[in-house]
C-alpha positions as CSV (number, residue, x, y, z in Angstrom):
1,M,43.9,3.4,-56.4
2,P,44.0,0.5,-53.9
3,S,44.6,-3.0,-55.1
4,L,41.7,-5.5,-55.4
5,A,42.9,-7.2,-52.3
6,A,42.9,-4.0,-50.3
7,R,39.4,-3.0,-51.6
8,L,38.1,-6.5,-50.6
9,A,39.8,-6.1,-47.1
10,I,38.2,-2.7,-46.7
11,R,34.7,-4.0,-47.8
12,C,35.0,-7.1,-45.4
13,T,36.0,-4.8,-42.5
14,V,33.1,-2.5,-43.2
15,L,30.7,-5.4,-43.7
16,S,31.9,-7.2,-40.5
17,G,31.4,-3.9,-38.6
18,L,27.8,-3.7,-39.9
19,V,27.1,-7.3,-39.0
20,I,28.4,-6.7,-35.5
21,A,26.6,-3.3,-35.1
22,A,23.3,-4.6,-36.4
23,P,22.4,-6.8,-33.5
24,A,23.5,-4.0,-31.1
25,A,21.2,-1.5,-32.8
26,L,18.4,-4.1,-32.9
27,A,18.9,-4.9,-29.2
28,Q,18.7,-1.1,-28.4
29,S,15.5,-0.7,-30.4
30,N,14.0,-3.7,-28.6
31,V,14.9,-2.1,-25.3
32,C,13.1,1.0,-26.3
33,A,10.1,-1.1,-27.3
34,E,9.9,-2.5,-23.7
35,G,8.9,0.9,-22.3
36,P,5.5,1.2,-24.2
37,A,4.7,-2.4,-23.2
38,I,5.4,-1.6,-19.5
39,L,3.1,1.5,-19.8
40,E,0.4,-0.5,-21.6
41,K,0.3,-3.0,-18.7
42,R,0.2,0.0,-16.3
43,R,-2.8,1.4,-18.2
44,A,-4.6,-2.0,-17.9
45,L,-4.0,-2.1,-14.2
46,I,-5.4,1.4,-13.7
47,E,-8.5,0.4,-15.7
48,R,-8.9,-2.6,-13.3
49,I,-8.6,-0.3,-10.3
50,N,-11.1,2.2,-11.7
51,A,-13.5,-0.8,-12.3
52,L,-13.1,-1.7,-8.6
53,G,-13.9,1.9,-7.6
54,K,-17.2,1.7,-9.5
55,N,-18.6,-0.8,-7.0
56,K,-20.3,0.7,-4.0
57,R,-18.3,-1.7,-1.8
58,P,-15.1,-2.6,-3.5
59,D,-13.4,-5.9,-2.5
60,P,-10.4,-4.8,-0.4
61,Q,-8.5,-8.1,-1.1
62,A,-8.8,-7.4,-4.9
63,A,-7.8,-3.8,-4.4
64,C,-4.8,-4.8,-2.4
65,R,-3.7,-7.4,-5.0
66,T,-4.3,-5.0,-7.9
67,F,-2.4,-2.1,-6.2
68,G,0.4,-4.5,-5.5
69,E,0.6,-5.3,-9.2
70,L,0.6,-1.6,-10.0
71,V,3.4,-0.9,-7.5
72,T,5.4,-3.8,-9.0
73,N,4.8,-2.4,-12.5
74,G,5.8,1.1,-11.2
75,S,9.1,-0.3,-9.8
76,T,9.8,-2.0,-13.2
77,A,8.9,1.3,-15.1
78,M,11.2,3.4,-12.8
79,K,14.1,1.0,-13.3
80,W,13.6,0.9,-17.0
81,I,13.5,4.7,-17.2
82,E,16.7,5.0,-15.1
83,T,18.5,2.5,-17.4
84,N,17.1,3.4,-20.8
85,G,15.3,6.8,-20.5
86,D,18.1,8.8,-22.0
87,W,18.8,6.4,-24.9
88,C,15.1,6.0,-25.6
89,Q,14.4,9.7,-25.2
90,V,11.8,9.5,-22.5
91,P,10.5,13.1,-21.8
92,G,11.2,14.5,-18.4
93,N,7.5,15.1,-17.7
94,L,6.8,11.4,-18.2
95,R,9.6,10.5,-15.9
96,E,8.3,12.8,-13.2
97,G,4.7,11.7,-13.7
98,I,5.6,8.0,-13.4
99,K,7.6,8.7,-10.2
100,A,4.7,10.7,-8.6
101,D,2.2,8.0,-9.7
102,H,4.3,5.3,-8.2
103,E,4.4,7.1,-4.9
104,R,0.7,7.5,-4.8
105,A,0.1,3.9,-5.8
106,T,2.4,2.8,-2.9
107,K,0.3,4.7,-0.5
108,F,-2.9,3.5,-1.8
109,R,-1.6,-0.1,-1.8
110,A,-0.8,0.3,1.9
111,Q,-4.3,1.6,2.6
112,A,-6.0,-1.1,0.6
113,C,-4.0,-3.9,2.2
114,D,-4.7,-2.5,5.7
115,A,-8.4,-2.5,4.8
116,A,-8.2,-6.1,3.5
117,K,-6.4,-7.2,6.7
118,K,-9.1,-5.6,8.9
119,V,-11.9,-7.2,6.9
120,A,-10.1,-10.6,7.1
121,D,-9.7,-10.2,10.9
122,M,-13.4,-9.3,11.3
123,E,-14.5,-12.3,9.2
124,R,-12.2,-14.6,11.2
125,R,-13.7,-13.3,14.5
126,A,-17.3,-13.7,13.2
127,R,-16.5,-17.3,12.2
128,Q,-15.0,-17.9,15.7
129,Q,-18.1,-16.5,17.4
130,Q,-20.3,-18.7,15.2
131,Q,-18.3,-21.8,16.0
132,G,-18.2,-21.0,19.7
133,G,-22.0,-20.7,19.9
134,G,-22.2,-16.9,20.0
135,G,-21.8,-16.1,23.7
136,G,-21.9,-12.4,23.1
137,G,-25.7,-11.7,23.4
138,L,-28.0,-10.9,26.3
139,L,-27.3,-13.2,29.3
140,G,-24.9,-15.3,27.3
141,G,-27.3,-16.1,24.4
142,D,-27.0,-15.4,20.8
143,G,-28.7,-12.0,20.9
144,L,-32.1,-10.6,21.7
145,T,-34.0,-13.0,19.5
146,G,-31.7,-16.1,19.7
147,P,-31.9,-19.0,22.1
148,M,-31.0,-18.3,25.7
149,R,-29.3,-20.8,27.9
150,M,-30.5,-21.3,31.4
151,P,-27.9,-20.3,33.9
152,Q,-26.6,-23.3,35.8
153,G,-26.1,-23.3,39.6
154,A,-28.1,-22.6,42.7
155,L,-31.4,-21.1,41.9
């Protein structure tokens, strides 16, 4: 039977090992808790996108912004899965689903942001035409029913 000092030394060694291992295990469980939080944020973003789609004329700037957030979230999710997927036992079908969803979101973001850019360009041109007095209507006027300027020069 080991002496009292040897038993105390063994107990201290085991206890110190547990104290050192406990934060590591806690940190690993916290890492695994990050995954569901990332997916919950993703679900909320998808709900926002679905709400935008219910409008007859969705706002392209809002769609671009929301899809941008979704792509950022997807990048975060992909990085988290690469780093912690095995340890946190993320199923392969979830990994593939997130990857495919991220690729689709990236394409939709590009389309939404292109539409937002086109709308912004059209609005900018319309403001410029209004500030410039129109100039695009019949005989230089503001259109068929707007005021018409009398041409200057020899009549």
